[in-house]
N, C-alpha and C positions, 0 to 999 in steps of 0.2 A: 544144656543145649547141645545139639549135635553139630559141632563146628569143624572146620578144616584145620589141619595141623598148624598152618602158619598164621591163622587168624588169632590175634592176641588181644583184641578188644576195641574200644572206641576212644578216639581222641577229639577233644573240643578244638575246633579250628580258631576259636577266639582266645580262650585262656590257656589252652595247652594241657589241661588236666586230662587224665586218662581214666577209663572206667571199664570194669568187667562187663562183657556183653549180657550177662545174666541180670545185672543191676541197672546199667545204663540203657534205657529202652528208647528214649526219644531225645529231646533237647538236653543240653548240659544242665545238670541240677545245680551247678554252682553259679553260672553266669547266663544261662539261657541260650548259649551259642549252639551252632550246628555240630553234631557229632559225626565223625568220619571213621569208617572201619579202618583198622590199622593191622599191619602184618609184620611178621619177622621175615623179611625178604631173603635172609640168609638160609632160611629153611625151605625155600621154594627152589626146587631143582627140576626144571622143565625146559626142554629144548624144542626147537622148531620141529624136529623129527618126531618127538613125542606127541606134539599137538596134531601134526599132519597124519599120524597113524590112527587117530580117533575119527569116527564118522562125523561128518559135518551135518549134524541133526538137531542140535540144541545148543544154547549158550552155556549149558552146564558142562560142556567139554573143557571149559577153562576153570574148573572147580578149585584148583590150587590157589587161584587168585580171587576167590570168592569166600564169603564168611561161612556158608553152610554147605554141607555135603550134598551131592546130587540125590543120594538115597533118602535124605531127610526133607528134600525140597517139596513144596507145593507147586507142582509144575505141570504144564501141558505141552512140553517140548517147544517152548518159545525160543525165538532167535533163529540162527542159521538162515537168515534172510539173504536173498540174492543181491549181488552187486552187478548192475546191468550196464553194459557199455552203451553210450549214447553218442554215436559219431556225428549225427546231425547237429546236436547241441554243441558239441566240441567245435565244429566248423563255424557255427554262428558266433560263438564266443571268442573264437580265435585262439584256442588253447590246444594242447596236445591231446588230452583225453578228458571227457566228462563221464563220471561213473555215478550211477543212481542207486543208493542204498535203500532198498524198498522194504521199509518196516511195515507196510500194509499187509505183508504176508504172515504176520503174527496171529495167534489164536483169535483175538478180538479185533484184529485189523489195525492195531497201532503198536508203537514202541512202548506204550505204557505197560504192556505185559511184562517187559523185562524188569521194570521196577516193582510191579505188583507181585510177581512170583517171589521176589526177595522179601518184600515187606510183609506179605501174608505168611511166608515161611517163618519170619521172626515172630509175628503175632501168634502163630500156632505153637511155636516153641516156648513162648512166654506164657502159654496157657490162656490166651484170650478166648472169649466166647463171641465177642462182637467187634467188628472193625468199623471205622468211620472216617470220612473225609469230605471236604468240599472240592468240587471239580468243575471245570468248564464243560466237561462232557466225557471225553474218552477215558480219562483216568477213573471216573466213576463207574463206567461200564466194565472196565478191566477189573477193578476192585471187587465188584459184585460177582464177576465170573470166578475169580480166584477164591473168594470167600466161599462160594458154593462148592468149589473143588475141595476146600478144606473143612467143609461142614461147619462154617462159621456164619453168623448173622452179619449182614452189611447194612450200613446206614449212609446213604449218599445224598449230599446236598448239592443241587444243580441250579444254576440260574435259568430263568425262563427262556433265554436265548439258546440254551443247549440244544443240539440237534435232536430230531425225532428219533433217529436210530439209537442214540445213546440212552434217551429216556426209556424207550421201549425195551431195550435189552437189559437195563437195570431191573425192570419189572420181571422180565423173562427169567433172569437168573435168581429171582427171589429176593432181591434187595428191597430194603425199606427206603423209598425215595421221597425226599422233600424238595419240591420245586419252589424256588424263591424268586419273587418279582425283582427284576433288575439284572445285574451283571455279576461277575465272579466275586467281587468284593462283598456283595450283598449275601451271596451264598456262603461265603467264608464267615461272615458275621453270624449268620444263623447256625452254622456248624459250631462256632466257638461258644455260643450260648448253650447249645445242646451238650457240648463236652463238659461244661461246668456242672451240668445237672446229672450227667451219666458217668459215674466213676468207673464203671466197668467197660466202657468203650475204649478200644485200642486204636489210636490214630495211625493211619497209613497215608497221611498228607505229605505233600512235597516238603522236603528238608525239615519235617518234624520227625518222621521216622528216619533213622540214619541209613536206610537200606535202598531207597528207590534209586538214588544216583549211582549206587554201587552196582545195581543190576544193569543200568543203562550203559555203564562203561564197557560192557561186553560188545557193544556195537563196534568200537574201535578194534578190539581183539580180532573180530571177524574180518573187518576191512583189511587189516594188516596181513592176515593169513590169506585172504582172497587175492591180495595183490602180490603174493609170493614174497612177503615180508618187506616190500618196498613201501615207504610211507608216502601218502599223497602229499602234494604241495599244499593243498588247501582242503578244508572241510567246511562247508557252509550249512549252518544249522538254524532252523526256524526257532526263535528264542522268545520264550515268555518267562517262565520261572528259571530256565537255564539248566535243568537237571541233567539232560543228556549231554550238553556241552561240557559241564563240569566233570561229569563221569568220564567222557571220552578223553578229556585232557589228562585226567588222572591215569587212565589206562595207557595212554601213549607214553607218559612218563615212566610207568611201571615197565612196559615192554622195552623201552630204551635202556633203563637202568639194569634190567635183567639180561641185556645183550641180545634180545630177540629182534630188535629193530635198531636203526642207527640214528634216528632223528625224531623230532616232533613235527606233526603237521601244523600249519597255521590254521587256527580256529577262527571262524568268522560268525558273529551273531547277526542274524537277519531278522529284522522287525518290520512292523507296519508303521507308516508315518503317523497314523492316528494314535499310536501307543508305543513310544520308542524310548523308554527311560534308560535302557542300556546304551543305545546309540548316542543319546544326549550326553550321558556321563562320559562315554568314550571320547566323543568329540571335544568335550571340555576338559579332558585330562583328569577326571576325578576318580577317586578310589571307591566311591559309593554313589549310588544314584539318588536323585530326588524323585519323589512320587509324582507320577504323571497326573495332572489335575483333572483333565477331562478326556478319558479314553474314548476313542470313537473309531472302531475298525470292524469290518465284517469278519475279521480273523479272530473269532472268539477264543480259540485255543492258545493264542499268544497275547491276548489282551490282558496282560498282567501289569497293572499300573504301579505296583509297589513290590517288586521281586526281592524277597528277603535275603537272597544269596548273591546279590549283585557284586559284593567284593570278591567272591570266588569266581564269578563269571569274568569280571574285569581282569583279575589276576591271570586267568587262563588265556585271555586274549593277549595280554602283554607278554606272558612267558612264552607263548607260542609264536610271537611276532605276527599276530593276526589282526583282526579289526572288527568293525561293526558297520552295518549298513541298514538303512530303512527305505522302503519303497511304498508307493501308494497302493490302496486296495485294488484299483483298476489294473495296475501293473501286475499285482500278485495273481489276480484272477485270469488275466491275459496269459500269464506264464503257465498256470495250470492247464489251460486250454492248449497252449503251444506244445507243452510236453506231451499231452495226449495225442495231438494231431501229428507231431513230428516224430515221436518215438513210440507211440502206442501205450505209454505208461500212464497210470492214473495216480494223481496226487490229490490229497485233500486240499480244500481251499486254503486253510491255514498253513499247511505244509508248504504250499507253493511260494511262501515268502522266501524259502531257501533258493528256489529256482530264480525268482525275480531278483533276489539279492545277488545271486551269482552273476546274472546278466549285467546288473548295475556295476558290480565290482570289475567285471571284464571291461566294461566301457570306460571305467575310471583308470584303466591300465594297471590294476592291482595284480593281474596274473600275467605270466610270461607265455610266449607262444608254444613252449614245450611243456607247460605245467599240466599236472593231473589234478583235476578238481572233483571232489566227491560232494554230491548234493544229497542231503539227508531228507528222504521222504518219510515223515514220521507217522503217516496214516493213509489208509486207502481212500481213493476218490469217492467210493460209494457212500462214505459218511457225509459228504457234502454235495451229492449229485444235484440236489435242488438248487443250491447256491450257484453251482457252475452252469447249470442249464438256464437259470434266470439271467445270469450274466450274458450268455449267448443271445437270449431273447431280447435283452436290452440293447444288444448290438444289431438287432434285426436279422439274426441268423436262425 
């Protein structure tokens, strides 16, 4: 494999066993735990000036802290998304600054591209011919795109409720799409059945591949550099499986320990009240969630009733002195409209859980009047334009 100098392999977050990246491809072969890329940080010699001297064009500018070299990557120059000042939202929330990290500017319109560039690179380097995953929508579209880039076959399992754009673009990218009646759990079950039959399919599913959260950690690297190495007081993230939250917390810890920043941002998980297993676990002081029995939210991208990495998510919230918040579908959709009308910025319906959550946290007094709050917009509004327009029509607008 063509890896970076400091990348030393994969460590199981549960049992602590370590594995060479050539051999450890997915979950821990000993205990089934999540594998996490590990580095010899003493070998990483990079300064603020080094990073600033590189063009802000792609997430791969931070290659020293990633497993694979940029030259070996399956990439479409994902990342390098803008961090947009939102003075009107800051005034409404009663905080010093609100910044909008707009991941809708990625190649397929979502932050999923950061994870799939890494996962598909690993698949290609492991000699895969086919990749597979179950997805609520955006990750499936992204996987199909990166598989096409790498000349691999893709097999995407989507629930019927996945958006039209996602389904259409899986087809356009040449993916083999299976649409499963029901919700994400039903698509996941169909995917699992297929994986048992297809020995040569390489999984790029959340927290099955070790690399998707590793790609998404680059969101924080960019935020820190875009803020001139000042750490925001809070980052509010729309949370389903929690891949981006876990990745960003890891990145913040790395930057702090390398002396590039001084502190950790408080991480906040934002969910919908119709499916909020992380919020419930947080409120009850638990280390692991209980599966949400009856998920019911319009926010399909975060309707994950049984997030397998909840211990990592909850650890990140505790270690960063953050928290968790849930808001109703109506508030979430209202927030997407408010962001569009007050700042001109487009959020996906699911993504707006972060904006709605930030407003709720502000009302709860969680933020100070001088705080800087970053809202993660994980996908472009056009993915959910029908949902947002229907919401307006239901309001008589």
